[in-house]
C-alpha positions in Angstrom: -0.2 -0.1 0.2 1.4 3.6 -0.7 2.3 5.6 2.2 0.2 8.2 1.7 -2.9 6.1 1.7 -1.2 4.3 4.7 -1.2 7.4 7.0 -4.6 8.3 5.5 -6.2 5.6 6.6 -4.1 5.4 9.8 -5.6 8.7 11.0 -8.9 7.8 9.7 -8.8 4.6 12.7 -7.2 7.4 14.9 -10.2 9.7 14.6 -12.6 6.8 15.0 -10.8 5.3 18.2 -11.1 8.6 20.0 -14.8 9.3 19.1 -15.6 6.0 20.4 -13.4 6.1 23.4 -9.9 4.5 22.8 -8.1 7.6 23.6 -5.1 5.2 24.3 -5.1 3.4 21.2 -5.1 6.3 19.2 -2.5 8.4 21.0 -0.9 5.7 19.7 -1.8 6.1 16.3 -1.7 9.9 16.2 2.0 9.2 17.5 3.1 6.8 14.7 1.8 9.9 12.3 3.9 12.5 14.1 1.3 13.7 15.3 2.7 14.9 19.2 0.2 17.9 19.6 -2.9 15.5 18.9 -1.7 12.3 20.5 -1.2 14.0 23.9 -4.4 15.5 23.8 -6.2 12.2 23.5 -3.8 10.9 26.3 -5.3 14.6 28.5 -8.8 12.8 27.6 -8.0 10.0 28.9 -7.1 11.5 32.0 -3.6 9.7 33.2 -1.4 12.1 34.8 1.2 9.7 34.8 1.3 8.5 30.9 0.6 12.5 30.5 4.2 13.0 32.0 5.5 10.5 30.8 4.9 11.5 27.1 5.8 15.7 27.8 9.2 14.2 29.2 9.7 11.7 25.9 8.6 14.4 23.5 11.0 17.4 24.4 8.5 20.0 22.4 8.1 23.1 24.3 4.0 22.6 23.1 3.8 20.0 24.5 5.8 21.0 27.8 2.7 23.9 28.0 0.1 21.2 27.3 0.6 18.7 29.7 1.4 21.8 32.4 -2.0 22.8 32.2 -3.9 19.3 32.1 -1.5 19.6 35.5 -3.0 22.2 36.9 -6.2 20.5 36.2 -5.3 17.6 38.7 -4.8 18.1 42.6 -1.6 19.4 42.6 -1.5 21.2 45.4 -1.8 17.8 47.6 1.0 16.1 45.7 4.4 17.9 45.5 5.5 15.1 42.6 2.8 17.3 40.5 3.5 20.6 41.2 7.0 20.0 40.6 6.3 18.8 37.3 4.1 21.7 36.7 7.0 23.7 37.6 9.4 22.1 35.5 7.4 22.0 32.5 6.7 25.3 32.4 10.8 25.9 32.6 11.7 23.8 29.6 8.6 25.3 27.7 10.8 29.1 28.9 6.9 30.0 29.2 7.6 32.5 32.5 4.2 34.0 32.0 2.9 30.6 32.8 4.9 29.8 35.4 4.0 32.9 37.3 0.6 32.7 37.1 1.0 29.0 38.4 3.0 30.6 41.5 0.1 33.1 41.9 -2.3 30.2 42.4 0.1 28.5 44.6 0.3 31.4 46.7 -3.4 31.9 46.6 -4.5 28.6 47.8 -1.7 29.0 50.8 -3.7 31.9 51.7 -6.7 29.9 51.7 
């Protein structure tokens, strides 16, 4: 089968998997297509923080770091110091210092409350 037809078919299958709720399989298929952002978005929809952290660490892309850090902020980061460290690390690696300062502001508001 031609490479373009195969990639088109893989993309269709990945979209169907995502619609059916097979987010991990869809993530793997998008990763094979080279679509790291979409692959990470599927993992975020899955809701597994450990897989999101592992993916962001291996992807080494600033947009991926920011997307992962934003997702981790929706988790219970104030009770889990490891999540907090990962959020800070991802923002620093992405050089997203505005987002990092907003996160530190949220941290201080939680501590004040």
